[in-house]
C-alpha positions in Angstrom: -0.2 0.2 -0.2 1.4 3.4 -0.9 1.0 6.2 0.9 -1.6 8.0 -1.1 -3.3 4.9 -0.3 -2.7 5.5 3.0 -3.8 8.6 3.0 -7.2 8.3 0.8 -8.3 5.6 3.4 -7.7 7.4 6.4 -9.6 9.9 4.8 -12.5 7.9 3.7 -12.7 6.9 7.9 -12.4 10.3 8.8 -15.6 11.0 6.6 -17.1 8.4 8.3 -16.9 9.8 12.1 -19.8 11.1 13.9 -18.1 14.2 15.8 -20.7 14.5 18.4 -19.9 16.6 21.6 -19.3 13.7 23.5 -15.9 12.6 21.2 -14.8 16.5 21.0 -14.5 16.6 24.7 -12.8 13.1 24.6 -10.2 14.0 22.2 -10.0 17.4 23.9 -9.1 15.4 27.3 -6.3 13.1 25.5 -4.8 16.3 24.1 -4.5 17.8 27.3 -3.5 14.7 28.4 -0.6 14.2 26.1 0.6 18.0 26.2 -0.3 18.9 30.4 3.6 18.6 30.6 3.9 20.6 27.9 1.7 23.4 29.5 3.4 22.8 32.6 7.2 23.5 31.2 6.0 26.5 29.3 4.5 27.6 32.7 7.2 27.4 34.5 9.3 28.6 32.0 7.3 31.7 31.7 7.3 31.9 35.2 11.3 31.9 35.7 11.8 34.7 33.3 9.3 36.8 34.7 10.9 36.5 38.1 14.4 37.0 36.4 13.5 40.2 34.5 12.3 41.5 37.6 15.5 40.6 39.1 17.5 42.3 36.3 15.2 45.8 36.0 15.6 46.3 40.3 19.1 45.3 40.1 19.6 48.1 37.3 18.3 50.8 39.2 20.9 50.2 42.0 23.6 50.1 38.6 22.0 53.8 37.6 21.6 55.1 41.2 25.4 54.0 41.8 26.6 55.4 38.5 24.8 59.3 39.6 26.1 59.0 43.2 29.4 58.7 41.4 28.5 61.7 39.0 27.2 63.7 42.1 30.6 62.9 43.9 33.0 63.6 41.3 30.5 67.3 40.8 31.2 68.2 44.0 34.6 67.6 43.9 35.3 69.5 41.2 33.8 72.3 42.8 35.9 71.4 45.8 38.7 71.8 43.5 38.3 74.7 41.9 38.1 76.7 45.6 41.6 75.2 46.6 42.8 76.3 43.4 41.9 79.8 45.0 42.6 79.7 48.0 46.4 80.5 47.7 45.8 83.8 46.1 43.2 85.3 48.7 44.7 87.2 51.4 45.6 86.3 54.7 42.6 86.5 57.0 43.8 89.7 59.1 44.7 91.3 56.2 41.6 91.5 54.5 39.6 94.3 53.6 35.8 94.2 54.0 35.6 94.1 50.3 37.7 91.3 50.1 36.2 89.6 53.0 32.8 90.2 50.9 34.1 89.0 47.9 35.5 85.5 49.5 32.2 85.0 51.5 30.4 85.7 47.8 32.4 82.9 46.0 32.4 80.2 48.7 28.7 81.3 48.8 28.6 80.2 45.1 30.9 77.1 45.2 28.2 75.6 48.0 25.3 76.8 45.8 26.9 74.6 42.9 27.9 71.6 44.9 24.0 71.7 46.1 23.3 72.0 42.5 24.8 69.1 41.7 22.8 66.1 43.6 19.7 67.5 42.0 20.6 67.9 38.8 21.2 64.1 38.8 17.9 62.9 40.8 20.0 60.6 42.9 17.8 58.9 45.5 19.0 58.9 48.9 18.5 55.8 50.8 15.7 56.7 53.8 16.4 56.7 57.5 15.2 53.7 59.9 13.9 55.2 62.9 
């Protein structure tokens, strides 16, 4: 018997089958039992993928926050270095005029304001204090 004869016989048999709701239910049960492990494995895989994705999402948030903290520290260090560079050129505290004192105070206030602005521009999340 050739392959085309077999398929023809199967078609003949299939045309004689009466499809009842009970038959459909039994076929569905057979298919369900046959592929039950595949559905379980798919469910486990999807669950694992979801958990792993959530883990990566959280870790990426921590990583970005650490990078931002590094940027803030670098920014503040840069402004502090500017203060250190100009400090030797300031007149000694005992010999300063009122105008020099005011200018130095203004310079220090500007540096402090710029350092404070470093944290604002990067939106670093500060950890909550316990208690």
